[in-house]
N, C-alpha and C positions, 0 to 999 in steps of 0.2 A: 504494500500500500504506500502510495506517495506520502512523504512527510511534509512536502511543501506544495503550495498552490499560489493563487494570485488574488489580490484585491485590485480590481481594475487591471492595470499593467504592472503592479508592484508585487514582486515575489515575497511571500511570507511563509513562515512555518505554520502548519495547519492548527497547531495548538498555541494560542496566545493567552492573554490574561485580561480578565474583566475586573476593573478596579473598584466596582461599586461597594464591595464589602469592606473596603479599607476605612470607610467612615464609621461613625458610631452606630448604635442600634437604630433600626429604622432608616438607615442611610442618612442620619442626621447628627450633626455635631461631630466632635473629634473622636477618634478611636480610643478605646479603653487603654490601649498600649501602643502609642505612636512608634516606639522603637521596633516593636514586632511588625508593624505595618511596613516600616522602611526595610526591615530584613526580608520581608516577602518580595518587595519590589527588586531589591538587589539580587536575591536568589533567582527570581524569574529571569533576569537578564543573563545570569550565569548559566541557566539551563537552556538558553537559546530562544527565549521569548523575544520576538521582534515586532509584536503587534499588541499594543495596550489600548483597551477600550475604556473611555472615561466619560465624564460629563461635568460641567461646571456646577450643576445642581446636585451632585453627590456631595452632601455635607451641609449646605452648599459650600463651595470653595475648598473644603477640607481636602478632598482627594487630589484635585489638581495641584494644590500646594504641596502635598506630600510627594507627588510624582516629581515636581520640579526640584524640591529640596533634596530628594534622594538621588535623582538620576541626571539632572542637568549638570554639565553639558551631556546631551544624549548620545548614545552610540549611533554611528552614522546610519545603520540599517534599521533603526527603530521607527516603526510606523505608529504615530499617535492619532487615534480615531476618537472623535467626540460626537455628541448629539446635541441638538438644540430643539427648542419647542416646549420646554417645561421650565418651571421655576419652583421655589419653595417659599412658604411664608415663615414668620418667626416661630411658629409652633411645629414646623416641619411638614405641613400639609403640602401635597403636590398640586401645583397650579399650572394651567396651560399658559404658554407664552408663544403664541402662534402667529402673531402678526409680523409683517416684514421688519419693522423697526426692532421688535423683540428678538427676532432671529439674528439680525445683524449684530445687535448688542451681545447676544449669546456667543457668537463666533469671536467677536472682539475680546470678550471676557476670557474665553479659553486661550486665545493667543497670548494675552497679557499674563494670565496665571501660569501657563506652561512655559512662558518665555520662549515662544517660537514665532517666526514670521509667517509661517503657513502651516495649517493643519493638513495632514495627509488625506484625511477623509472626514467629512461632516455628515452625519445622518440627520435628516429631518424626522423628528419624532412626532408622528401624528397622534392626536388625542382621541380620534375616533378612527376605526379601521377603514371607513369609507369617507375620505375627505371630499368636500365639495369641489367641483372642477375649477371654479374661478379662484378660490382661495389657494388650492394646490398650485395652480399656475403662478400665482403671485409669490407663494413661498419658495418654489423652486427657482423662480426668476431671481429672487433675492440671493439665493445661494449661487446661482450662475454669475450674478454681478460680482459677488465676493470672489468667485474663482477668477473672473477676468481681472480683478484687482490684485491677484496673487496671494489671497489670504487663505485659500483652500485649494486642494488639488482635485479631490474626487468627491462626488455627491452620492449619498446613500439615503435609504428611507427605512423607517422603523415603525412597527405596529401597523402595517399596511395590508389590507385585503387585496385579493387579486385584481379587482377593478382599479384600485388606487395605484397599484404597481404598474399596470398597463398604461394608465393615464400618465404616470410619471415618466415612463419610458418614451412616450410620445413627445414629452416636453424637453427632457435633458438626458444625458448619458447617466445611467444609474450603475454604480460600481458594486453596491452590495445591498441586500435586504436583511434587516435584523428584526426577526419576529420570535415570539415564544414558540419553542418546539423542543421535544425530547422524546425518549422512548416511551414515556408515560403520558405524553400530551402531543398527539399527532394531528391536532385540529388544523394546523397550518399547512397540511400536505399540499393543498392546491397551490399555494404561493411557492412552496419548494419546487413543485413540478414546473411552474412558470420560470423560475430561476434556472433550472436545468436546461429548459428549452432555449433560453436566451444566453446561457453560459455566464450567469451573474453569480458572484459569491453570495452564499447564504450563511448568515451568522446567527445561530440560534441563541437567544438569551434564555436564561433558566434551563441550561442544557441538562441539568440533573433534576428537572421538575422544579416547580417554584419554591424558592426559599421561603415563601409565605404559606406554602401548604405542605410542609414536611421535608422537601428536598431529599437528601440522601436517606433520611429515615424511611421515607415512603418507598424508596427503591429497595431498601433492605427487607421491607415487609412483603415485597412482591415475589411470589414463589418462582416465577419464570426467571426473573433477573437474579435472584439469590441462587437459583440452581446453576445458572451459567457461571456465576462468580465462583461458586464452590468447585465446580468441575475444572475450571481453568486456574484455580488458585490465585484469583485476583479479587479486587474489591468491587462492590456493586457500582461505585462511581466510575471505575475504570470500564466496566461493562457498558454503562450508559454512554460514556464518551466514545468508546471504540465503535459502538453501534452507529452513532452519528457519523463517524468518519467513513463508514462503509456506504452510507446512503448516497453520497455525491462527492465527486473529487474536488469540487470547489466549496465544500462545507468547511467553514473555519470556526474553530471553537474558542470561546473566551470564558472558560470557567473561572469563577472568582473565589477567592478564599482569603482569610486573614491569617492563615497558618502555613508555615513553611512546609510542614509535613504533608498537608493536603495538597499544597502546590506541587511538591515532588511526585506525589501519587497521581495527580491529574496529568502532569507532563509525561509520566511513564505510560499513560493510556495510548500514546502514539506507537508504542512497541507491541501492543496487544493485537494478535490476529484472531478475529472470531470467524468461525466457518459457517457453512450452510446450515449445519445442524443447530448451532447456537442461534443463528438468525431466525430459523423456523420456530425455535422455542420462544424467542423474544417477541414473536408475533402475538403471544398470549399475555404479554404484559398488560396489566389492568390500565385502562385509559381514564385519566381524570381530567376534566375540564379545569381551567384555571382562571376563574372570574376575577381574581385579584391581580393577575399579572398586569393587566392593562393600566391599573392605577399606580403601580409601583415599579417604574423602571426608568 
């Protein structure tokens, strides 16, 4: 199985790092242990992570500040990917920030916090899976303007249904789609198929099932997943990540963790080979919808 793929025209290792969990509980405020968070970032780079997914509203500000403090000046091959379209209030509630001025401010805030002149990719995070046509054109037009100004390189879209993805593709080049998807939540299969058809990177968030509905605990309780893990002598999270890698060669993973041990375990999933027998067994994994995903990402 190939260990590398592409975001747009940029080669990356297929297992990157999602930085969301480096903030405090509820992705709000500082982490309980900032030194541990920095250790995870440093170890990620040592293990070959060259794709970090973040957002200014993680914390807010906390995660981007940690990334800058720990890793700047960045390794030459590191791709920094962010998303805009959301913000937080003083209590940590998640708010939409969807109009063009807010999107522009979001990109500028990321550039400033991460201390870069240009983001490798910016995802437009939709707040409803089917964005209205006029607004979507305006939003993507804003990102296209920022690209022309040299402030971002690639444009992606997140939390988008198939119609929104098709509409986006008619408007601009889309380099990745980032939706909730996992072995236990395949509700986004239609968008994945569209990405395969158009050869666009697909980046599942919550690749271990939602952090808000059990995550790895839920995987461990699933007889099909636990069975494959036991037979292979690997963890249930490694089964879930390896399954995703078999689905599509441009599937890029950004599992997040605040623990070096879990990070190492996640990265090792790239060496796991699961066979036809395992895949057939994993078809029996119990599917859980994830109503909370949309609100928390």
